[in-house]
C-alpha positions, 0 to 999 in steps of 0.5 A: 500500500502506497499512501500519498497525502495532499493538503488543501484548505485544511482538508487531508486527501489520502491517495491510496494505491495498491491492495487493501487486503490485510493487517499490514495495509490496514496499519499503514492506513490507520497510521496515516489517519492518526498522523493527520489527526495529530496535525489537527486535520479533521476533514479527510478524503480517501481517494480509492481510485488506485486501490486494485484489490480490497477485502473485508480487512480493507472495509474494516479499516475504512470503518475504523478510520471513519470512527476515529475521525468522527471521535476527533470531531471530524469527517471522513469521506470517500472519493473515486471508488473504481470499478475493481472495488465498487462491487464490494461497496455495493454489496456491503452498503458501506456508503450508507455509513461513509459518504462517497463522491465521484471525484476528489474535487467534489469531495473537497468542495462538499467538505468546504461547504460544511459548517464549522463545528 
């Protein structure tokens, strides 16, 4: 798993590349989220366009990341869910819990419109 992070107007965008299949990948994502929360970044976007494979461990890290961000008073959204992992999101209805946007740009725009807490 390769994670590249970009910051735009207080929003952390985590570009995930590779497979999100097991504990090692999950730890990398959790560590990245933790680092962003320590920076006091409370608005996060996971760009999933580069994720080639994902299983239940990958879904678990998304849910646990969402809970961590929410507990810190922030918001986590998903962007760019590709065709390779899209069916997993449809079957599990995870987007009922975590908001999804077609592109990172739309996700960032939506987070910018959120009222301050």
